SEMI-317852 format. One record per residue (C-alpha): residue in one letter; x, y, z. Coordinates in steps of 0.02 Angstrom, whole numbers, padded with zeros to 5 digits, always signed. Each point is the difference from the previous one (the first is absolute). Layout:
! residues N
AXYZ ...
END
This chain:
! residues 429
M+01519+01705+11860 R+00186+00014-00037 E+00127-00050+00128 M+00089+00151+00071 K+00172+00032+00076 G+00083+00141+00092 S+00087+00123-00117 G+00127+00059+00130 I-00052+00175-00043 E-00098+00077+00145 W-00110+00119-00101 I-00046-00134-00126 G-00034-00147+00115 E-00050-00166-00079 I+00011-00039-00185 P-00045-00157-00102 K+00119-00143+00031 S+00047-00016-00184 W+00055+00183-00012 T+00183+00048+00016 I+00088+00156+00062 T+00147+00080-00088 I+00078+00173-00006 L-00032+00131-00134 S+00173-00008-00076 A-00029-00183-00043 L-00142+00046-00118 F+00036+00178-00055 S+00143+00103-00066 E+00011+00188-00004 H-00049+00068-00170 K+00107+00147-00055 C-00019+00054-00179 K+00043+00181-00036 N-00116+00090-00120 S+00050+00026-00178 G-00125+00084-00114 L-00161-00008+00101 T-00081+00169+00035 E-00131+00080+00110 N-00135-00095-00097 N+00068-00157+00082 L+00003+00067+00178 L-00067-00116+00133 S-00030+00032+00185 L-00043-00099+00157 S-00171+00053+00064 Y-00102-00086+00137 G+00075-00171-00033 N-00009+00010-00189 I+00121+00048-00138 V-00091+00129-00105 R+00039+00121-00141 K+00058+00167+00067 N-00117+00145-00036 I+00109+00111-00107 E-00124+00143-00012 S-00013+00022+00190 N+00190+00001+00012 E+00033+00125-00138 G+00153+00099+00047 L+00052-00124+00134 L+00069-00138-00113 P+00189-00013-00029 T+00070+00047-00168 S+00095-00165-00012 F-00052-00175+00049 E+00173-00080-00013 T+00005-00037+00186 Y-00167-00091-00004 N-00013-00189-00002 I-00094-00107-00125 I-00125-00119+00080 E-00086-00145-00085 P-00166-00093+00022 G+00016-00117+00150 N+00128+00108+00090 I-00043+00043+00181 V+00043+00175+00056 F+00034+00055+00179 R+00014+00169+00080 L+00122-00017+00146 T+00015+00184+00052 D-00107+00105+00116 L-00060-00158+00086 Q-00063+00099+00150 N-00136+00073-00114 D-00060-00164-00074 K-00127-00044+00134 R+00088-00165+00042 S-00029-00086-00166 L+00139-00044-00120 R-00024+00110-00155 T+00013-00107-00154 G-00079-00022-00171 L-00005-00126-00143 C+00047+00069-00172 Q-00121-00039-00142 E+00085+00091-00145 R+00171+00054-00058 G+00052+00172+00055 I+00119+00105+00101 I-00001+00044+00185 T+00113+00106+00109 S+00154-00087+00066 A-00058+00041+00177 Y-00100-00163-00007 V+00071-00176+00019 T-00059-00118-00139 L+00003-00190+00013 Q-00006-00127-00139 I-00054-00179+00040 R+00126-00131-00054 S-00111-00154+00021 N-00168-00056-00066 D-00085+00064+00156 S-00149+00116-00023 P+00041+00187+00010 R-00185+00030+00035 Y+00002-00114+00151 M+00161+00081+00063 H-00076+00174-00025 Y-00150-00047+00109 L+00116-00080+00129 F+00107+00157+00014 H-00155+00104+00031 T-00028-00094+00164 Y+00173+00045+00067 D-00011+00116+00148 L+00152+00115+00010 C+00006-00001+00189 K-00003-00190+00008 V+00109-00038-00150 F+00132+00136-00004 Y+00001+00084+00168 G+00022-00167+00087 M+00174-00017-00076 G+00080+00084+00148 D+00024+00162-00095 G-00141+00097+00081 V-00114+00113-00101 R+00091+00059-00154 Q-00053+00120-00135 G+00066-00105-00143 M+00052-00174-00050 N+00100-00067-00147 Y+00014-00157-00106 E+00111-00085+00127 D-00140+00014+00127 L-00128-00060-00127 K+00104-00154-00046 R-00025-00070+00175 L-00189-00001-00005 R-00070-00173+00032 I-00119-00056-00136 L-00143-00124+00010 R+00007-00115-00150 P-00144-00114-00045 D+00016-00105-00158 Q-00015+00099-00162 E-00175-00064-00043 T-00062+00055+00172 Q+00082+00169-00026 R-00092+00025-00164 R-00164-00057+00076 I+00020+00122+00145 A+00046+00143-00118 D-00150-00035-00112 Y-00118-00006+00150 L+00068+00161+00074 D-00002+00088-00169 R-00185-00042-00014 K-00050+00039+00179 C+00106+00160+00017 S-00067+00069-00166 Q-00178-00025+00066 I+00043+00088+00165 D+00092+00140-00091 A-00149+00029-00113 I-00114+00023+00151 I+00126+00117+00082 A+00015+00101-00161 R-00189+00024-00007 Q-00004+00057+00181 Q+00145+00117-00029 E-00086+00072-00152 V-00153+00041+00106 I+00111+00080+00131 E+00085+00112-00130 K-00169+00056-00067 L-00061+00039+00176 K+00159+00099+00038 A-00023+00099-00162 Y-00182+00034+00044 K+00048+00056+00178 L+00133+00117-00072 S-00123+00075-00124 V-00129+00030+00137 I+00132+00091+00107 T+00066+00101-00147 E-00175+00056-00050 A-00043+00051+00180 V+00159+00100+00034 T-00008+00092-00165 K-00187+00020-00034 G-00080-00021+00173 L-00160-00092+00038 N-00127+00119-00075 P-00012-00017-00191 D-00109+00156-00012 V+00123+00123+00077 P+00071+00137-00116 M+00175-00042-00064 K+00156+00097-00051 E+00166-00039-00081 S+00131-00050+00127 G+00146+00060-00105 V+00082-00172+00021 E-00016-00114-00150 W-00010-00164+00093 I-00128+00066+00125 G-00119+00081-00127 E-00156+00087+00061 I-00038+00019+00187 P-00147+00073+00097 D+00004+00189-00012 F+00024+00027+00187 W+00152-00116+00012 N+00182+00053-00015 V+00156-00082-00068 V+00155+00015+00111 P+00174-00078+00013 L+00001-00137+00132 K+00125+00094+00109 T-00134+00133+00041 C-00104-00126+00094 A+00125-00127+00065 D+00167-00007+00091 I+00116-00111-00102 L+00157-00070+00082 P+00136-00107-00081 G+00077-00136+00111 Y+00162+00014+00097 A+00163-00075-00065 F+00029-00126+00140 S+00165-00089-00024 S-00021-00183-00046 D+00155-00037+00104 D-00106+00039+00153 F-00149-00110-00046 D-00051-00132+00126 I-00094-00155-00060 E-00082-00043+00166 N-00025+00146+00121 G-00044+00185-00001 T-00123+00111-00095 A-00056-00064-00170 L+00066+00097-00149 L-00128+00022-00138 R+00092-00034-00163 G-00061+00001-00179 I-00011-00191+00000 N-00132+00012+00136 V-00118+00115-00096 T-00124-00090-00113 P-00167+00049-00082 N-00083-00117+00124 G+00074+00070+00159 I+00162-00005+00098 R+00085-00171+00001 W+00128-00038+00133 E+00060-00171-00058 D+00172+00077-00034 V+00039+00125+00137 V+00152+00084+00079 Y+00006+00101+00157 W+00083+00155+00074 N+00068-00055+00168 N+00077+00166+00049 P-00067+00151+00096 I-00132+00100-00094 T+00070+00176+00004 E-00102+00160-00016 Q+00050+00006-00185 L-00067-00177-00031 R-00165+00034+00085 T-00052+00097-00155 F+00002-00168-00091 E-00112-00092+00124 L-00158-00061-00086 V-00176+00011+00072 A-00160-00093-00039 G-00088+00083-00148 D+00161+00051-00090 I+00006-00039-00187 V+00165-00073-00063 V+00061-00016-00181 G+00143-00105-00067 L+00107+00112-00109 D+00098-00137-00091 R-00107-00103-00119 P-00153+00100+00054 W-00115-00099-00114 V-00013-00189-00001 S-00128-00120-00074 G-00110+00019+00153 G-00008+00189-00015 T+00087+00150+00078 R+00111-00042+00148 V-00098+00107+00123 C-00082-00054+00163 W-00058+00052+00171 V+00100-00013+00160 T-00106-00089+00132 Q+00020-00018+00186 K+00066-00176-00018 D+00144+00066-00108 L+00068+00106+00142 P+00121+00049+00065 A+00092+00028-00164 L+00122+00123-00075 L+00001+00065-00179 L+00151-00055-00104 Q+00061+00084-00159 R-00080-00049-00167 V-00168+00011+00086 C-00100+00158+00031 R-00134+00039+00127 I-00153+00103-00042 R-00101+00079+00139 A-00159+00099-00033 K-00005+00180+00057 E-00142+00075+00101 N-00173-00002-00082 I+00057-00131-00126 D-00071-00177+00003 S+00151-00116-00010 R-00106-00127-00093 W-00019+00128-00142 I+00188+00010-00018 Y+00018-00190+00009 H-00126-00024-00142 W+00096+00123-00110 I+00170-00079+00035 A-00069-00175-00032 S-00086+00055-00161 K+00050-00037-00177 S+00013+00188-00025 F+00145+00009+00120 Q+00093-00132-00099 E-00040+00077-00169 A+00052+00175+00059 L+00169-00053+00069 S+00051-00155-00096 I+00067+00106-00144 E+00115+00087+00123 T+00065-00155+00091 T+00186-00002+00012 G+00116-00149-00009 V+00011-00137-00131 S-00016-00169+00080 V-00081+00067+00158 P-00126+00142-00033 H+00000+00128+00139 I-00112+00147+00049 S+00051+00139+00119 T-00091+00088+00140 K+00012+00160-00102 Q-00099-00081-00140 I-00130-00059+00123 E-00012+00175+00074 Q-00038+00074-00172 F-00130-00133-00044 S-00167+00085-00038 I-00156-00057+00093 T-00179+00064+00008 L-00051+00081+00163 P-00185+00019+00040 P-00063+00070+00167 I+00038-00112+00149 E-00184-00050+00019 V+00000-00063-00180 Q+00163-00094+00030 H-00078-00090+00148 Q-00158-00043-00096 I+00093-00068-00151 C+00125-00099+00106 D-00141-00074+00105 T-00090-00055-00158 L+00159-00073-00073 E+00035-00097+00159 V-00166-00091-00017 K+00021-00035-00185 C+00183-00051+00013 Y-00036-00112+00150 S-00131-00092-00102 V+00115-00026-00150 G+00144-00042+00118 N-00102-00139+00080 V-00028-00081-00169 I+00186+00016-00043 D+00049-00078+00166 K-00116-00150-00031 K+00074-00024-00173 Q+00176+00014+00069 A-00041-00129+00135 I-00053-00121-00137 I+00164+00031-00091 D+00100-00025+00160 K-00086-00165+00036 L+00024-00061-00178 T+00184+00052+00003 Q+00027-00093+00163 Y-00094-00152-00067 K+00108+00000-00157 K+00159+00010+00104 S-00058-00142+00114 L-00053-00106-00149 I+00169+00017-00084 Y+00089-00045+00160 E-00109-00154+00031 V+00023-00065-00176 V+00187+00033-00033 T+00045-00079+00168 G-00104-00154-00034 K-00126+00025+00140 K-00142+00010-00126 E+00002-00132-00135 V-00054+00050-00175 
END
């Protein structure tokens, strides 16, 4: 076993005695090389800890006409995002460049000046916790950092052969873990697609395959049972856009929670980032009080990789007030609210309205568009029957998805712990 010593860095603890500690600026310099001649085919982006080629097709119409302000990055460069740190879930967002390309100047790019291993340094940076590393500088929680902040980072520096050995080991182990995670994620995506198809089939065709059918008159709905109707959503739901609370009056500790777009996800309401209204709730504001069973929809970026940003308000979410850029949908009498939820969460909702989304960088839908969205409407008894059946089927599929996600979460945590143990010398490889 190697002899250890104190690192003098509280969150790192002990390190091998032969290792040294320096600061980032002793090993790296900022790499600034303005683009000249590279085009959208050379676009790179930082995604989940990796530098990847930007998907041009999915960004059609959103790309700039000129890339003169972009920076060239080279293999071995390490890229950092030092803005919007409050949204980065504590970890330092960084990636190692594997190919020559261009990236927006919003990122800070480092070039190593020594013979140290960029791969080792990349793994090391992934262990840096923002709260421990940056927010302990006496500056409090800040939304952004800069290169001057980055230069002060203390760096663990084993000898170069040890760095290479660590990087090789982690490349091998992390690729194995990532492959298992990818397989689990592939199964999850297939299960989600199956669940969506089951819901779509049920709310458009019903449960009885032998019932007489008729044309719905809506292309993306197709045929429906002959005793069903097609109506705009506004005829069976009360749809309310949120109130324009002034951000100057937000409180970060006390009052009634304000439901913002950032809190609405396809998997439920998330309150990790919350602000409050700590003023009297007037009669006017009571209109915007949410109740359990309300359906809420995020109007900005309404569709993300996880699905439509629609979810239920539960008792544990209350009390809460509805903020602008979110709308509340409340079923009218003799309408099963679950029926409305299934339609809003469906692929049909996205397909019907995505063509009409406004905005360039931030797609947006309006409450008026939601009001006009066409849904099928069978008798209330049929709504109950179909929704009850879907609850059972969706619960079963959801259980499998949850188990797969639990495996992914454990593997992700194991990978993170493994990297920390190895790059800080606590596990010898």
